[in-house]
C-alpha positions as a printed NumPy array, in Angstrom:
array([[111.611,  97.792,  90.877],
       [113.548,  94.269,  90.461],
       [114.464,  91.711,  93.137],
       [112.707,  93.246,  95.995],
       [109.341,  91.025,  95.67 ],
       [109.876,  87.505,  96.074],
       [107.464,  84.63 ,  97.851],
       [108.939,  83.25 , 100.871],
       [108.202,  79.441, 100.201],
       [111.598,  77.964,  98.588],
       [112.686,  74.644,  98.758],
       [114.602,  71.767, 100.264],
       [117.606,  70.768,  98.81 ],
       [116.478,  68.34 ,  95.915],
       [117.852,  64.554,  95.353],
       [118.148,  65.106,  91.387],
       [121.229,  65.786,  90.042],
       [122.716,  68.413,  87.831],
       [124.92 ,  66.794,  85.175],
       [128.184,  68.323,  84.087],
       [127.077,  69.052,  80.56 ],
       [124.054,  71.177,  81.761],
       [126.306,  72.824,  84.623],
       [128.329,  74.015,  81.93 ],
       [125.897,  75.051,  79.97 ],
       [123.858,  77.471,  82.232],
       [127.701,  78.868,  82.996],
       [128.348,  79.992,  79.652],
       [125.107,  81.13 ,  79.275],
       [125.147,  83.579,  82.379],
       [128.528,  84.809,  81.471],
       [127.4  ,  85.735,  78.143],
       [124.297,  87.558,  79.363],
       [127.034,  89.186,  81.623],
       [129.132,  90.141,  78.408],
       [126.249,  91.476,  77.06 ],
       [125.624,  93.35 ,  79.866],
       [128.481,  95.091,  80.511],
       [129.435,  95.889,  76.641],
       [125.669,  97.973,  76.992],
       [126.88 ,  99.4  ,  79.904],
       [129.955, 100.744,  78.432],
       [127.823, 101.851,  75.35 ],
       [125.4  , 103.203,  76.787],
       [127.22 , 104.898,  79.873],
       [126.044, 108.362,  80.01 ],
       [127.924, 111.374,  79.25 ],
       [126.78 , 113.682,  82.287],
       [126.974, 116.229,  80.004],
       [123.559, 118.38 ,  79.857],
       [125.191, 121.991,  80.512],
       [123.389, 123.442,  77.532],
       [119.906, 122.671,  78.976],
       [118.098, 125.52 ,  80.383],
       [117.424, 125.497,  84.417],
       [115.513, 128.431,  84.507],
       [112.759, 126.146,  82.776],
       [112.329, 123.926,  85.927],
       [111.347, 124.634,  89.387],
       [114.129, 126.145,  91.838],
       [114.822, 124.096,  94.655],
       [112.159, 124.181,  97.42 ],
       [112.57 , 126.05 , 101.06 ],
       [111.207, 124.252, 104.506],
       [108.838, 126.822, 106.357],
       [105.864, 126.367, 108.985],
       [102.156, 127.597, 108.848],
       [102.137, 129.763, 112.105],
       [ 98.455, 130.776, 111.748],
       [ 95.442, 130.554, 109.282],
       [ 92.353, 132.772, 109.444],
       [ 89.418, 133.203, 107.012],
       [ 88.476, 136.952, 105.246],
       [ 87.443, 138.273, 102.299],
       [ 90.484, 137.404,  99.38 ],
       [ 92.486, 140.527,  98.414],
       [ 91.529, 140.092,  95.052],
       [ 87.813, 139.554,  95.06 ],
       [ 85.866, 140.634,  98.608],
       [ 83.026, 138.715,  97.339],
       [ 84.99 , 135.208,  97.763],
       [ 86.576, 134.047, 101.339],
       [ 89.555, 132.862, 101.19 ],
       [ 92.208, 131.439, 103.958],
       [ 94.91 , 133.514, 105.086],
       [ 97.903, 131.702, 106.443],
       [100.903, 133.052, 107.783],
       [104.098, 131.415, 107.381],
       [107.934, 131.74 , 108.186],
       [110.752, 130.291, 106.457],
       [112.88 , 127.702, 108.625],
       [115.665, 127.02 , 106.733],
       [118.247, 129.162, 104.686],
       [119.511, 132.189, 104.546],
       [115.689, 134.106, 104.695],
       [115.05 , 131.642, 107.798],
       [112.773, 133.604, 110.2  ],
       [111.561, 135.777, 107.737],
       [107.727, 135.899, 107.435],
       [104.937, 136.49 , 104.792],
       [101.216, 135.296, 103.926],
       [ 99.766, 132.649, 101.524],
       [ 95.696, 132.999, 100.652],
       [ 93.865, 130.305,  99.032],
       [ 89.54 , 130.114,  98.257],
       [ 87.816, 128.462, 101.183],
       [ 85.685, 126.551,  97.896],
       [ 88.985, 125.08 ,  96.597],
       [ 88.736, 121.087,  97.484],
       [ 91.239, 119.355,  99.593],
       [ 93.53 , 119.831, 102.656],
       [ 93.986, 123.367, 103.621],
       [ 96.824, 124.851, 105.28 ],
       [ 96.776, 124.914, 109.017],
       [ 98.924, 126.171, 111.614],
       [101.93 , 124.095, 112.48 ],
       [102.197, 122.428, 108.983],
       [105.428, 122.141, 107.356],
       [105.597, 122.589, 103.941],
       [108.043, 123.83 , 101.217],
       [107.649, 126.679,  99.206],
       [109.262, 128.244,  96.4  ],
       [110.943, 131.844,  96.083],
       [110.792, 134.191,  93.221],
       [112.498, 137.686,  92.433],
       [109.931, 140.363,  91.428],
       [110.764, 143.09 ,  89.314],
       [111.453, 145.526,  92.245],
       [113.544, 143.314,  93.558],
       [111.031, 142.132,  96.245],
       [110.817, 138.238,  97.084],
       [107.443, 136.351,  96.447],
       [107.096, 132.737,  98.02 ],
       [104.621, 130.692,  96.338],
       [103.248, 127.234,  98.007],
       [105.041, 124.304,  96.74 ],
       [104.438, 121.133,  98.319],
       [103.47 , 119.74 , 102.151],
       [106.728, 118.555, 103.996],
       [106.316, 114.795, 104.064],
       [110.081, 113.248, 104.623],
       [109.389, 112.479, 108.062],
       [106.555, 109.582, 107.669],
       [107.873, 108.415, 104.71 ],
       [111.151, 107.924, 106.762],
       [109.282, 106.078, 109.129],
       [107.452, 104.273, 107.071],
       [110.581, 102.807, 105.24 ],
       [112.189, 102.308, 109.042],
       [108.871, 100.071, 109.458],
       [109.44 ,  98.819, 105.706],
       [112.949,  97.451, 106.52 ],
       [112.241,  96.201, 110.296],
       [109.234,  93.92 , 108.819],
       [112.09 ,  92.154, 105.819],
       [114.682,  91.951, 107.736],
       [112.391,  90.616, 110.953],
       [110.665,  88.374, 108.505],
       [113.046,  87.528, 106.091],
       [116.053,  87.228, 107.799],
       [119.24 ,  86.935, 105.843],
       [117.048,  86.577, 102.843],
       [115.001,  89.6  , 103.841],
       [118.859,  91.722, 103.916],
       [119.898,  90.601, 100.862],
       [116.07 ,  91.736,  99.193],
       [116.978,  94.691, 100.577],
       [120.058,  94.76 ,  99.336],
       [118.502,  94.471,  95.976],
       [116.414,  97.029,  96.383],
       [118.907,  99.082,  97.064],
       [120.85 ,  98.434,  93.97 ],
       [117.915,  98.614,  91.852],
       [117.331, 102.06 ,  92.645],
       [120.947, 103.004,  92.52 ],
       [120.964, 101.947,  88.867],
       [118.207, 103.779,  87.837],
       [119.629, 107.009,  89.297],
       [123.099, 106.706,  88.39 ],
       [122.758, 104.783,  85.048],
       [118.799, 104.417,  83.291],
       [118.036, 108.268,  83.732],
       [120.964, 110.02 ,  82.997],
       [121.342, 107.753,  79.717],
       [117.91 , 108.244,  78.741],
       [118.355, 112.31 ,  79.169],
       [121.252, 112.01 ,  76.897],
       [119.265, 110.398,  74.008],
       [119.996, 106.555,  73.953],
       [117.987, 103.975,  72.552],
       [115.559, 104.025,  75.488],
       [114.397, 100.006,  75.112],
       [118.238,  99.043,  75.014],
       [118.902, 101.35 ,  78.219],
       [115.857,  99.645,  79.706],
       [116.945,  95.776,  79.163],
       [120.393,  96.736,  80.137],
       [119.506,  98.42 ,  83.246],
       [117.096,  95.463,  83.869],
       [119.676,  92.992,  82.864],
       [121.961,  94.547,  85.923],
       [119.138,  94.813,  88.636],
       [118.338,  91.283,  87.805],
       [122.074,  90.012,  88.323],
       [122.704,  91.702,  91.248],
       [119.202,  90.88 ,  93.043],
       [118.718,  87.31 ,  92.694],
       [122.521,  86.543,  93.524],
       [122.172,  89.016,  96.594],
       [119.072,  87.625,  97.657],
       [118.965,  84.206,  97.048],
       [122.784,  83.457,  96.627],
       [125.07 ,  82.337,  93.649],
       [124.254,  78.936,  92.917],
       [122.47 ,  76.706,  89.976],
       [119.036,  77.502,  90.734],
       [119.364,  80.839,  91.115],
       [120.819,  80.92 ,  87.937],
       [117.942,  79.308,  86.399],
       [115.86 ,  81.801,  87.696],
       [117.874,  84.693,  86.054],
       [118.181,  83.077,  82.666],
       [114.296,  82.497,  82.836],
       [113.47 ,  85.999,  83.553],
       [116.214,  87.253,  80.923],
       [114.303,  85.24 ,  78.296],
       [110.626,  86.754,  79.372],
       [112.184,  90.138,  79.794],
       [113.198,  89.956,  76.249],
       [109.782,  88.765,  75.065],
       [108.067,  91.682,  76.879],
       [109.938,  93.833,  75.375],
       [109.85 ,  92.827,  71.706],
       [105.517,  92.923,  72.593],
       [105.889,  96.312,  73.81 ],
       [108.242,  97.591,  70.627],
       [105.068,  96.031,  68.215],
       [102.078,  97.244,  70.118],
       [103.679, 100.393,  70.894],
       [103.533, 101.098,  67.348],
       [100.725,  99.553,  65.843],
       [ 98.911, 101.088,  68.66 ],
       [100.246, 104.715,  67.027],
       [100.953, 105.88 ,  71.06 ],
       [102.785, 109.241,  70.618],
       [104.342, 108.993,  74.299],
       [103.104, 112.779,  75.251],
       [100.698, 111.739,  77.917],
       [101.301, 114.248,  80.695],
       [103.053, 117.297,  81.765],
       [106.771, 115.936,  82.364],
       [106.448, 114.568,  78.492],
       [106.052, 117.969,  77.595],
       [108.176, 119.585,  80.201],
       [111.156, 117.561,  78.676],
       [110.19 , 118.412,  74.914],
       [110.391, 122.121,  75.755],
       [113.548, 121.582,  77.835],
       [114.91 , 120.181,  74.361],
       [116.024, 116.841,  75.796],
       [116.608, 114.692,  72.819],
       [114.228, 111.729,  73.928],
       [111.93 , 109.168,  72.203],
       [108.295, 109.57 ,  73.963],
       [107.545, 106.253,  72.718],
       [110.717, 104.851,  73.455],
       [110.576, 106.671,  76.959],
       [107.407, 104.516,  77.604],
       [108.758, 100.969,  76.371],
       [111.566, 101.251,  78.681],
       [108.886, 102.027,  81.556],
       [106.667,  98.729,  80.243],
       [110.271,  96.716,  80.673],
       [111.444,  98.596,  84.073],
       [107.625,  97.54 ,  85.255],
       [107.642,  93.871,  84.223],
       [110.954,  92.973,  85.935],
       [109.994,  93.117,  89.547],
       [107.388,  90.577,  88.966],
       [109.035,  88.39 ,  86.676],
       [111.919,  87.889,  88.415],
       [109.099,  86.545,  91.341],
       [107.505,  84.045,  89.28 ],
       [110.76 ,  82.414,  87.818],
       [112.467,  82.426,  91.571],
       [108.894,  80.82 ,  92.727],
       [108.499,  78.465,  89.9  ],
       [112.232,  77.331,  90.308],
       [111.48 ,  76.827,  93.952],
       [108.644,  74.73 ,  93.136],
       [110.545,  72.627,  90.767],
       [113.249,  71.882,  93.284],
       [110.785,  70.926,  96.205],
       [108.674,  68.485,  94.021],
       [112.079,  66.798,  92.641],
       [113.236,  66.652,  96.726],
       [109.632,  65.184,  97.492],
       [110.18 ,  62.507,  94.309],
       [113.777,  62.134,  93.294],
       [112.798,  59.424,  90.797],
       [109.841,  61.331,  89.095],
       [110.53 ,  62.119,  85.375],
       [111.752,  65.064,  84.446],
       [108.151,  65.425,  81.782],
       [106.039,  64.625,  84.821],
       [108.406,  66.761,  87.323],
       [107.115,  69.669,  84.184],
       [103.571,  68.973,  84.323],
       [103.356,  69.092,  88.227],
       [105.278,  71.866,  88.595],
       [103.146,  73.302,  85.98 ],
       [100.395,  73.406,  87.518],
       [101.597,  75.096,  90.291],
       [102.764,  78.097,  88.332],
       [ 99.209,  78.263,  86.905],
       [ 97.564,  78.876,  89.802],
       [100.27 ,  81.763,  90.648],
       [100.024,  83.369,  87.537],
       [ 95.827,  83.745,  87.777],
       [ 96.724,  85.938,  90.847],
       [ 99.751,  87.59 ,  89.883],
       [ 98.142,  88.525,  86.321],
       [ 95.16 ,  89.826,  88.344],
       [ 97.319,  91.828,  90.501],
       [ 99.106,  93.609,  87.824],
       [ 96.024,  94.494,  85.874],
       [ 94.724,  95.792,  89.914],
       [ 97.777,  97.788,  90.31 ],
       [ 97.66 ,  99.491,  87.009],
       [ 93.525, 100.319,  86.694],
       [ 94.439, 101.74 ,  90.648],
       [ 97.284, 104.417,  89.271],
       [ 94.585, 105.273,  86.297],
       [ 91.554, 105.322,  88.686],
       [ 91.497, 109.05 ,  88.574],
       [ 91.92 , 109.261,  84.932],
       [ 88.845, 106.561,  84.339],
       [ 86.533, 108.52 ,  86.687],
       [ 86.907, 111.702,  84.701],
       [ 86.191, 109.81 ,  81.235],
       [ 83.275, 108.455,  83.451],
       [ 81.71 , 111.376,  84.641],
       [ 82.05 , 112.802,  80.759],
       [ 79.475, 109.997,  79.707],
       [ 81.662, 108.101,  77.342],
       [ 81.576, 104.344,  76.301],
       [ 83.93 , 101.662,  77.607],
       [ 85.273, 101.127,  74.059],
       [ 86.038, 104.648,  73.789],
       [ 87.28 , 104.995,  77.305],
       [ 90.007, 101.884,  76.746],
       [ 90.985, 103.292,  73.511],
       [ 91.928, 106.792,  74.622],
       [ 95.787, 106.549,  74.421],
       [ 96.009, 107.66 ,  78.356],
       [ 94.228, 104.333,  78.906],
       [ 94.991, 102.63 ,  76.196],
       [ 98.755, 102.738,  77.068],
       [ 97.736, 101.561,  80.533],
       [ 95.453,  98.564,  78.36 ],
       [ 98.755,  97.652,  76.769],
       [101.437,  97.989,  79.889],
       [ 98.915,  95.253,  81.567],
       [ 98.302,  92.988,  78.976],
       [102.195,  93.194,  77.535],
       [103.126,  92.691,  81.065],
       [100.777,  89.367,  81.953],
       [101.909,  88.134,  78.599],
       [105.536,  88.463,  79.538],
       [104.333,  86.874,  83.133],
       [102.855,  83.889,  81.503],
       [105.738,  82.845,  79.646],
       [108.106,  83.002,  82.546],
       [106.03 ,  79.934,  83.817],
       [106.648,  77.404,  81.055],
       [110.145,  78.954,  80.419],
       [111.449,  78.809,  83.91 ],
       [109.763,  75.61 ,  84.842],
       [111.087,  73.608,  81.942],
       [114.642,  74.755,  82.55 ],
       [114.525,  74.163,  86.076],
       [112.92 ,  70.556,  85.133],
       [116.162,  69.735,  82.694],
       [118.515,  71.101,  85.397],
       [117.194,  68.562,  87.999],
       [117.34 ,  65.446,  86.905],
       [115.444,  62.429,  88.226],
       [118.064,  60.287,  90.937],
       [118.535,  56.856,  89.879],
       [121.11 ,  54.206,  91.777],
       [122.982,  53.918,  88.55 ],
       [123.592,  58.009,  88.405],
       [125.773,  57.335,  92.009],
       [128.574,  56.594,  89.815],
       [128.398,  59.111,  87.468],
       [129.872,  62.603,  87.645],
       [127.298,  65.004,  88.914],
       [126.853,  67.703,  90.992],
       [124.734,  68.175,  94.191],
       [121.926,  71.446,  93.318],
       [121.803,  73.925,  96.353],
       [118.169,  75.235,  97.447],
       [117.532,  78.657,  97.448],
       [118.493,  79.385, 101.018],
       [119.741,  82.206, 103.334],
       [122.916,  82.603, 104.046],
       [121.74 ,  81.051, 108.032],
       [121.477,  77.697, 106.112],
       [117.699,  77.614, 107.138],
       [114.916,  77.156, 104.817],
       [113.113,  79.79 , 103.653]])
C-alpha cells in the first residue's frame, strides 16, 4: 500500500537554490499529472451497477458462534474413524442461543476447535426447512484490532507528526482501493489504467500528507510516477510474452463463474503496479532526502558530483530493497514451492509453472522499477538543488525546505 513505508532519515535544509525556471517546470509537471489523474478518475469511476450478478454463488454472511465443549468419539458417518465433536452456540442475530454440533476427523492436521473458541459459521436451509450450520472461520477481530492499535501507537510515538501523516496516507490508500480500484475493476475497466490512476491518487495524497507540500516532495512524487510507468510497461510486455492466463487461484475462477467482466491478465498487471507503489515511493523519498543532505553538507559541490555521491548511497539502498522484495514474494509462494519440491520437480520446471512464474515476473519487474527509481530521483533532485555560489545571492531563487515533520524538527 503506497505511502506507508518510509525511512526516517530525511535531511536538513539544503543551502542549494532552486532556480525559478526549474520551480515552474516542476509545478507544471505535477499539475499535468494531477489533471491526468482527475480525468482518469472521471472516465474510470465505477458505475456501481452490479445488480445482475447472482449473489447465491457467494458465501452468505457469517454468523458469530462460540464453542461450548468438545469431545472425541466415533464419527457419525464411519464408526471406525475418530472425530472431534464440538458443541457450539450462536451468539448473535435472531438465532442467538441456538445450539448445534460440528464434527471433524481427529486425523485432520491443524488446529481443532476447543472450548471457548469464538468462531464464525455459515447457515444454510435444508429441503425440509431445518437450518444447518457449517464452520467458516475463527473469529480474529480482537487480536487483529490489538495489533492495529500497537502499530498505530508505534508509528505515532516514533514518527510524531510525520508518522501521523503516514497513517493518514495509509488510510487514504485503503479508501482509494475500496472506493475506486476494486469497483472499477469489477465494472470491467482496463485494469492497468485503473491501477495507474489509483496509484497516482495514492501517491499524491500519501506523499504530501507525510512530507508536506514542498519542492522536494514534488521531486519524489514525479520520480515515483516515472518509475511506476516503467514498471507498468514492463509488466504489460512480460505478462504477454510469458503467456500468462491469470487463472491461478479460486478467486479468479469464482469471478469468472459470477460472469464479472474482468480480464484476468489485466488484474495480474494491476496487482504488480499497485504492489510496486509502496516500495517505489520509499526509494524516491529516501534518494531525494540523501541529495538534500549532501547538498546541505557541501553547498558548492557541482551537480554532477552531487549526483554521483547520492547514486552511491542509492546503490546500497537498492541492494537491500531488491532482496527484501524478492524474499517477500518468495515467502508468499513458500507453500507452493514446498508442494512442487515434494513432487520432485526441477528448479527450472518449478520456476516456469504459471503459479510460480507470476511471482518471478512480479519480483523481477518490481526490482527493475526500483532500480530505475534511483537514478531518476537522484538526477532530478540534483538538478533542482543547484550549487550555491556567492554570485547567486542576487539571482532570483527560492530556498528549498527539507522533508520535515510539521513540528519543524528533522525526522
